[in-house]
N, C-alpha and C positions, 0 to 999 in steps of 0.2 A: 892139459888143463886150459880152461877158458877164463881169461880175466874179463871183468866187467867194469867199465868206467861210466859214471853218471856225472855230467858236468852241466851246471846251470849258469847261464849268463843272461844279463839283462841288457837289451839294446838301449843305446842312448836315445834321447828324445829326437824324433825326426828320422831315425835310422830304420831300415826295413830288414826283413829276413834275407832278401836278396843281397843287401849290403853285407850282412853278416856272412852269408854263404861264399861270396866272392873273396872275402878276406880270410875266412876259415879254411876253405877247401885245400886239401893237401896237394903239394906238387910232387911229393915223393911217397911211395908206399912203404908199408912196414916189412914187407918180405915174408909175411906169414898170414894165415887166415885172419881176416879182419872185416867186420861190418860195423857201420855206424848208422844209427837211427836218429834223425833229428825231429824234434817235436816243438810245437808252439803251445805254450801253456794256455789251456782253455779259459783260465780266469785272469790271465795277464798276457796279452798278445805281444808284449815286449820281452817276455822271458822265453829264451831258447834253451831247450834241454837236449843234450846229445848223449845218447847211450851207445857206448862202443863195446863190442865183443872182439877180443883178440886172443888167438891161440898162443899160449905161453910156451916158450922153450923150457927145458928142464934146468938149465944152469943159470945161476944168478947173473953172471956176467953177460950172458946172451939176453936175459930179460932187460938188463940195463941198456944194452945196445939198442934194443927195440924202443925203449923209452926215449933214448937220445934222438931218435928220428922225430918224435913228436916235439921234443924240446926245441930242436933245430927249426922245425916248421913254425912254431910259435914265435921264436926269436927272429926268424927271417921274414915272417908275415904276421906282425903283431896285430891284435884286434883292438888296440887302444882307441882308435878313432870311431869304432863302431859300438863297443860295449862299455858298460859301467865298470869301474875297477874291481868291484867285489865279485868274486867267482866262488860258487859252491861246488865242491868236488867230493864224490864218493867213489871208492874203489873196492873191489872184492874179487873173489873167485867164484865162478858158477859152481854150485853144489848140487843142483837138481833142476830139471825141467819137468813140469807137470802139466798134463793135458786134462782139463776139466770140461772138455767139449761135449762129452756124452750126456745124454738125457737120463735122468734118474740117478739111482744110487751108484756110487763109485767105491770100490774097495781100496783100502790103504795099500800103498806099496812103498818099498824102500826108495831112497833117492836114486834117480837114474839120469843119465845124459846120453842122448842118441840111443836109447834102449839098453844101455849097459849100466849095471849097478855101480854106484860110486863108492870108492874107498874113502871114507870121511877123513881118516888120518892122513891120507895122501893129499887131500885138499888142504888140510891145515898146514901141512909141510910146505905146500906150494904157496899158501897165503903168506907165510913167513918170508919166503924168497921174494915174492911180489912186493911185500911191504919194504924190504931192504932196497930193492931196485927203485921203488918210487921215492923213497927218502933220498937216495943218492942222486937220482936224476933231478929232483926238486932242488937239492943243494947246488948242483952244478948250474941249473937254470938261474937260480937266484944270484949266484956269484957272477954270471955273465951279465945279468940285468943291471947289477950294481956298477959295472964298468962302463955301461952305455950312458 
């Protein structure tokens, strides 16, 4: 299963995307299939949106270990000097990828990923495990931040 994270951050006045990228860029990989797409908001050039796609392991503890990589990166490389304190986060599990590139009429098809039909119940089960991992990792991050 593929997790999706959408994180929106706003640059502080006078800071640039390059400032953000240097502070944000990971020093350690996740050890699993991962791609991050960074966007600059067309209506607010100070807003940076990062959309991350990460292949999830099947066990909750393994999910948590992957999340701890990101928590450690953010604690070791804080963005506080570059971004405003408010951060908007959305997390989910990819349930379908649809290609509407064709010209003309397109027939309905069931949800698929990489050409394989999706088991919707399996996605919901994965969503529960992902949610538990996110909650645990967030609690751990917040506890460490309080001690700093």
